[in-house]
N, C-alpha and C positions, 0 to 999 in steps of 0.2 A: 635547399639541399642539392648537392652536386654529386653525381656518381659518374664514373668513367666507363666508357666503352659499351656497357650493356645496361638495360633497365633493370631495376630491382623489384618492380611491382608489376603484376599483370592483372587486368580486369577479368571478371568472369566472362566466359565465352557465351555472350547473349545472342549471337547471330553467327551464321555460317561465314567462314572466311571468303573474302572477295576472290573469285576465280575468273579465269578467262571466259569471255562470252562463248556461245555455242560454236562448235567447230567450223561451221560454214563461214564464220567471221574471222577465224584464226588461221584457217588453212589457205595458203596462197593458191593451190590448185583448185579448191572449191570455189574461190571467189573470182574466177576468171571472167565471169559474166556480170559482175557487180561493179558499179562505178565507185570511184574513190569517195565521192560525196555520200552515196548510199552507205558505204562501209563505215564512214565516220558517224553518220546519223544512227546507224544500228548499234555501233559501239557505245555511243553516248547514251542511247536509250537503255542499253543493258546496264551501264554504270549507274544511271539514275535509279533503275529498278533495285540494284544492290544497295544503294545508299538509302532509299526509302524504306527498305526492310531492316536497315541497321539500327544502332542504338541512338536514342535521343540524348540530350544533355542530362536529363534526369536519370537515364540509365547509367551514365558515368558516375553521378553522385551516389546512386544506390550501389553501384559496383564497388566503389572505394569503401563505403561504409560496410558492405558485406565482407570485403577483404579484411577489414580491421577486426571484425567480430567473429567470423567463422570461415572455414576453408571454402573457396569458391568451387562450384560444381557446374560442369557444362551440361548440355542437353542430354548427353548419353549417360550422365550420372558419374562420370569419372572425376576424381578429385584433381583440381588444379592448384598446386601449392605455390605457384609463382617461382621466380628465379631463385630466391633464398628460402629454403624450407625452414619452418619454425625451429626444428631441432638443431639446425646449424648454429643457432645463436648460443648454444651451450658451450662452456669452456672446456669440458672433458678433461679437467684437471691440468690443463696447460698452465705453465708458470708465467707470471707477468712481473716485470721489474719496472719500478717507477723511478724517474729522476725528476726532482722538483726544483725549479729555478724561480727567482723573483720574490714577490711579496708573500705575506702570510695568507692572502686569499688563495694563492696557488697551492699552499699546503692544504688548505681546506678543500680545494677542488680535487686534489689527489685523493683525499679521504672519501669524497663523494664518488669519484670514478671507481675507486677500489670497492666501495660498498656495492655499486651496481654490477661490477664484474664478478665479485665474490658470490653474489646470488645466482649467477649464471654458471657457476662451477669452476671458475678459475682459481688458481692458487697463487699466492704471492711469494716471491723469492727475493733475498737480499744479495744474490750472486748473479751479476749480469751474464756471466758465462754459461749459466744453465737456463737462462730465460728463453721462452718461446716467443714472448712478446715484450718488447721494450717500449715504454711510453714516456716521453719527455713532456712534462708540464711546464710550459714556456712563458717567457716574459718579453714584452716589446717596449718597455718604458724607455730604455736607452739602447743606443747602437752597440755598445760594448756587450750588453746582455745578449743581444741577438747574435753577435759574432761568436760568443762563447758557445752558443747552441749550434751554430753552423759547424764549428770545429768538432764538437762532440758528435754530430751526425755523421761526419766523414769518418771518424773513428769507428762508430757503430756499423757503418756501411762496410768497412773493411772486414769487421768481425762477421757480418752477415754473409759476405761473399765466401768466407772460409767454410760456412755451414750450408752452402747452397745444395750440396749433394748428400747431406746427411738426412736421416729419417725425420728430423725436426728442424726444418729451416726457420731462421729467425725472421720475425716481422717487426717493423719499426713504425711507431706512431708519434705524431706531434699533437699535443693538446694545448688549449689555452690561447693566450693573446697572440702569440706569434703564428699560430695555426690560422687564425682569422685574418691576420694582416698579410701573410705571405703564402697563402694557399697555392697560388699558381706557380710561384718559384719553387716551392717545396715539392709539388707533385710533378710538374712538367719540365721545368728547366733543369733543376738539379737532379731530379729522380732519386732522391735519397730516402724517401719515406713511402710507406704503403698505405697509411691511413691518417687522415686529418680530422680533428674534432675541435670545434670552437668551444668557448666557455659555456654556451647554452645548449650544447649537443651531447653531453655525456650520457644521457639516457639512450642515445643511439649507438653507443660504443659496441655493445655485443653484436649488433647487426652489421656495423661497419667491419668489424673483425671477421665476421662470417664471410663477407664479400672478399676480403683479403685472402682468406683461406681458399677461396675458389679461384685464385690466381689473378684477381683484379686489384686495382687501387681505388680507394673511395674516400669521399670527404663529406662533411656536414659542418658548415660554419655559419648557419643561419643564427642571427641574434633574435632574442625574444623580448617582448614587452612584459611577460608574465613569469617566466621561469625563475624560481627561487630554490628549487629542490627541497621544498618544505617537507615533503613526504619521504625523503631519503635520509635515513639516519647514517651519518658518516661513520666509517670505521677508523677510529682515532689511532694513530700510529706514533704518538708522541713518546719520546724517551721516558722509560720508567712508568709511563701512564699517569704521571702526576700533573701534567698541564695539557691543555687542549685549546684549540681554536674553534669558535662557533660563529658561523656566518649568519648575519642578521639582515643583510641587504646586499644587492648586487647592482653594478652599473654606476654611472655618474652623470649628472646634468650640468655640472659647473662649466664645462667647456673652456677651461684655462687654455690659453693659446699654445702652450708648449706640449700639452698632454694628449696622448693617444688613447687613453682609457675609454672615453665615451665611444670611440670608434671600434674598439676591440671587445668591449664588454657591454656596450649598449646603454640604454636609459636606466635611470634609477627605478628600482622596485624593491619593496621591503617584504621580508619573510613574515608570515603571520606570527604574532606574539606567542600564541599557544604552542606552536611548533618549536620556537626558540626555548621556551620555558621547559618543555618536555625534554629536550636534549640536555639542558643544563641539569635538570633533576637526575637524569640517567647518569651523567658524568659524576655528579655528587655521590650517587649510590655506588659508583665504581671506585670511589676514593680519590677522584681527581681534586687537587688542592688549588688549582689556578685555572681560570677560564678567561680567554681573551675574545671579546666580541669583535667581529670583523665586518668591514665594509669599505668600499672605495671612498665613500664619504659617510662613515659610520654614524656620525651624530646627526645626519639628516634623516635618520630612520623615521618612517611615517606609515604605520599599518592602517590601511582602510579596508581590511578584509571583512570586518564585521560591521553591521549597521550601527551598533552602539558607539563605534569609534568615529563615525562620519559626522563631523560638525562643520561649522562655518568659520571657526577661529583661524586666522592666518598663522602660519609658522613664524615664530619669533626668531630674529637674528641678533647677533651681537651688535651692540651699539656702534654705528658708523660703518656697517658693512652692507653690501648690496649684492644682488645676483644678476645674471644675464637672463634669467627666466622669471616669469610671473610668480608672485607669492603663492605658495601652496596652502590649501585650506583643509582643515579637518585631519582626522587620523590620530592614532595612538603615537605619541612622540617618543623621542629617545629617552627623555627624563623618566617617562612612565615605564618604559621597558627596563631601564637600568635599575629603577626602584624595585620592580618585581623580581628581576634576576638576583639582585643582592639579598633578597629576603629568603631565597631558597636554602642557603647554607651559610651560616655566619662564620664558618671556619674555612670558607673558600674565597680566595682572592679574585676580584673581578677587575680586568683591564679592558681597554678598547682601543682600536686603531683601524684605519687611519682617519682622523677627523679633519674637518675644515674649520679654521678659526671663526668663520661666520656663524657657525651653529653652536655657540656657547652662551645661550641666554642664562641669566642668573639662576634659574631653577636647577639647571644642570650642575652648576658650580656649587650651589648650596647642598645638593644631594651628595656630591662627592665629599664635601667637607664633613657632613653629618654621619655618613655611613662608614663604619669601621672597616668593612671588608672591600670597599671600592678603593683601589690604589690611588694615592695622592700624587700620581704622575700624569701629566697632560702633555700630549703631543700637539704643538702649535706650529704647523708648517708655515714658515714665513716666505721662503723662496728668494727673497731679496730684501735689502734694507732701504731701497730707493723707491720713492713713490712713482717716479717716471717709469722705472722698469716694471713695477707692480701693475701699472696701467697697461703697459704693453703685454704683460702676461694675462691680463683680464682676470685678476685675482679678486677684484671687488672691494678693495680697501687701500688705504694709504698707510704710510709708515706711522703717522700719528695715531690713526685708528687702531693699528695693531698694538702699539705701545700702550694705548689706553686699555685695551683688552688685557694685556699682561699685568698692568697695574691692578685691574679689577680681580683677576684670578688670584694674585698674591694677597690681595686684601681679604678675599673670602676664604682662601685656603693657604694660610701662612706657611705651612710646611711643604708646599707643593714643589715637585720636581718638574722642570720643563725641558722638553726636547723639541727639535725642529729639523726641517729640511731646507737646504739652500742649493740653488743652481748658480754656478759661476759662468759668466760669459754669455748670458742670454743676448738675443738680438738687440743691437744698439746700446748695450751696456758700456758706459764710459768709465774712466778711471775714478771719477768722482762718485759714480753709482757704486762702484766696488768698495770705495772707502766708507760709504754709508752702510754697506752691508757689514763690514768689519766692526764699525761702531755699534751697530745694532746687536751683534753677537756679544760684544763686551758689555753693553748696557743691560741686556736682559739677563745674562748669566745662565745660559743653557747648560744642561748636564749631559745630554746625549745629542749627537749630531749625525745627520745623514747628508753628506755633501757630494755633489757631482758636477762635473763640467757639462755644459749644455750640449746636447746632440739633437739636430733637427729630425723630427719624425714626420713622415708623409701623412697626408690627410688632415693634419692639425691646422688650426687657424694660422699659426706662425709660418707653416710651409707655403700657405697661399698668399699671405699678406706681408710677411716680414722677411728681412734679409739676414742670414747668419753671417754677420760681418766681423765678429771678434775672432782674430787669428787663434789657431789651436795652441800655440805656445803661450799666448796671453791667457787663455782659459786655464791652462795648466798652472801657470804662475799664480793667478788669482785663487784657484782652488787650493793650492798649497798654503797660501796666506790665510785663507778661511780656516783650513784645518789647524794651522798653527794657533790661531786665535781660540779655537775651541779647546785645544789641548791646554793652553794656558788657563782658561777658565776652569776646566775639569780638574787640573792639578790644584788650583786654589781652593775650590769648594770641597774636594775630597780631603785635602789636608786639614780642613777645619773640622772634620769628623773624627780625627784621631782622639781617642779617649772616650768616645760615645759608645753606647750599646745599641745594636741594631737587631731587629727581628728578621731572621733570614729563613726563607723557604729553601730547603736543601734540594739540589738537582741531582747530585751524584758525585763521583770522583772527579777531581780536577784533571784536565787533559794533560797537564804537565807532570803530575806526580800522583801515583796511587796512594801515597801517604797523606794526601790532602783531600778535602771535600770542598765543593763550591756550591753556592746558592745565590739567591738574589733578594734584595731588600724590597720593601714596598715601592720605593722609587726606581726599581729595576737596576740597581747597582750590583755588580758582581762582587761577591765576597768569598775569599779563599781562607780556609782555616784547617788546622791539623785534624786528622781522623782519629778520634779518641772518645772514650766513654765520657758522658757528662751527666750531671744530676737530672733525675727524671722530671724535676720541676724546680723553680727557684727556691733556694734555702733547704732543699731536701738532701739527705745524707746518702741515699742509694743512687747508683748511677746506671745508665743504659747506653748502648751503642746508638749511633746516629745513622739514619738511612734516608734515601731519597724520599721526599714527600713529608719529612718531619719539619716542624718549625723549631728553630733554636735561637736563643739569644747569644749574640756574638759581640765580644768586646773588640773594638777596632784599635789596632796597634800601629799600623802603618798604611800608607796609601801611595798611589801613583795616579797618573791621568787616566789609566785604564781600569783600575780595580782597587779594592780594599783588601787588607789582610788583617786577620784577628785570631781570637781563640774563643771557642764555644764555651759558654758558661753553664747553660742548662737547656733542657727541652722546654717548650712553651706551646702556646696555641694562639691563633689569631683572635679568637673571641675572648680569650682570658688574659690578654696582654694590653697594657696601656700604650699610649702613643709613644713613638720613638722618633728621634731626630733623623730624618732621611731626606736630605736635600741635594745629594750629588750622585746620581747614577753614573755608571762608567760611560765614557765616550766610546761610541761604536762608529767605525769609519768604513762601512761597506766591506767587511771581510767575510769571505765565503769559504766553506769547507765541504766538499761533497761527501755523502755517505752512502743504499736503496732510497736514493741520494736526495738531499735537500739543501738548497742554497737560497737564503732568505735576505730580502731587503725590504724597505718600505716603499709603497707607491707614494708619489707626491700628493 
C-alpha cells in the first residue's frame, strides 16, 4: 500500500517521545569544560537509555492489532485516533459518478466498488457535472484503451479546475488495471488524479477518499492471493435489471506472452461456491432473467474453500492442450458450479465469459448440451490460426488441437454458436501466418468476433523476449481483412436463419427507433422487431404488450451481418419452450458507447 506525503496510521503511544539529553549536554555554554569525546559518550548513553525504554518488536505487533480493533489510548488516557479518524470514511451523501471501460469484469468491479461506497453513505449520480467524486474503472489490455482513458482524464481535470473554488471541489480516482500498471505516471508525472485503487483494493476506497478529502493524494495497488470479494454483494446496475454479471474467480495463471492481465489482476483464485449461489438466488428473486458468470479464465474455476472439495484428482484439460504451470489438483470444478447455478432458476439464462479453450473437458460440454437454460454459445478465443504464432503467444495448443476441439464441441452441442478473439500482427507474424488465420475463421464459422491489432504491453513476456516487428500499416491491413472474413461468415449464417422462429429475451427499445424493441437469442444474436401486443402464449387469442425481461417467440424475416429482424408471435418462457435453431449471433466488432458510463469489450 502506498500513501503520499504523510502516514495514515499511528501506533499507540507506548513510551515517551525521544527528547534532547539533559541541558548540560545541549547547552554550549554549560559544556565549556567537557571534551568532545565525553560529550559524544554522554549523548550516546542517553540515546541508548531512551531506546532501551522504548517498544520492542512485539509492541509494534500489539500496537497494530490494537489499532485495528479499538482506538489507541496513550498513558494519560487521551484517545489517539490516528491521521484519518474513523468517521472520515463516511460519504456524508457525497455523489459519486462511475465510468467503466474494458471487459465485463470491470462492470462487476464497478458494482463491487459501489456496494462498498454505498454502505459508507455515498450516493450515486448519472450526471458527471454534479459529482463530488468521479471514478474511472479502467482497462490496460490494449494501448488504445489506455489512451482513451488518458484523454478522458484530461477532460475531467479541466472540469475539476473550474470547480476548485466552489464549496464542493471534484475529486478524480482511477480504479482497476490501469491504476495498478501506471500508478506512478498517474499520481506523480501527470498529476491528473487524486486517488488510485487497484483491482484488489476496493475495500480500501472509503479510507483513500478520506485521505483525499484531507488534501492529500493516495493509492493502494497491492495485489492479493486471496481477495475475491466473496462477502460483498454487488449493487447491480444493469439496464432494466433483467441481466447481471456475477464474478466467480479473479486473476489468471496462463501467462500468455501478449497479456498484461496476470500482472494487473494477479494470480487465479476462485470465489467460494456458496457465495456465488447466494448471489444468483438473490438475482433470481429480483426477477433477473439472464446471468453471466465472469472470470479472466472463467472455466478454470476451482473452489478449495471447503474440506469436502479438496481431493487429489488433477484438473482435466481439453485434449491436446497444455499449460505453463503444473496441473492443479482437487477443488469444486467449473462443471460442478455451472450445474448448481443452472438448477436455481429454470427460467434464467446462464452464460459465462471469458473462457480459455484448454478448460473444456467433455463433462462441461455435455452439461451445456443437456441443460436447457445454459446458453448454447461458447467463446473459444483462438488469437491466431498459425501454430507458429500460437507457440510465440504461449497459448498451449496448436492449430490442429484447436480445430479438434471445435469438432468435439459441434459434435456434442450441434446447435452451438461459437465466438472468438483474434490478434492481428503479433510479434513475428508473417503473411503466411495471417493467411492461416483467415482460413481458420472461414473453416470454423464463428458468429461473433472480437478482433484487434496487436499492441505491446510492458511487463509481459513479449515485451521482454520478443520484438514488435510488424509495421502498424500491415497490422491495420491484416485486421481489416480478418474483419471482412468475419462479416462474410456472419452474413452467410444469419441469412440461413430467415424463416426460422427464435426465442428472444427482450432488452428494451431499439436504440434507432422507439417503435421497435430489441433482444437477444440464446446464441447472443441481436433481434429487432416492432413494438406491438402479441399473444400471451402460443395459439392463445388474447394479447399483451411486450416489456424488457419478457421472453417472446420471433419469426425472422430478414438479416444482415450485424443483426436479425422479425416479428414477435407470442409470449413464451425459457422453461416451457422447445429448442430453437440459433446458430448465428450478430458480429460485434469492438464498438463502444459511453453512458454513468460503461464501455465493454472482452479480455483475451
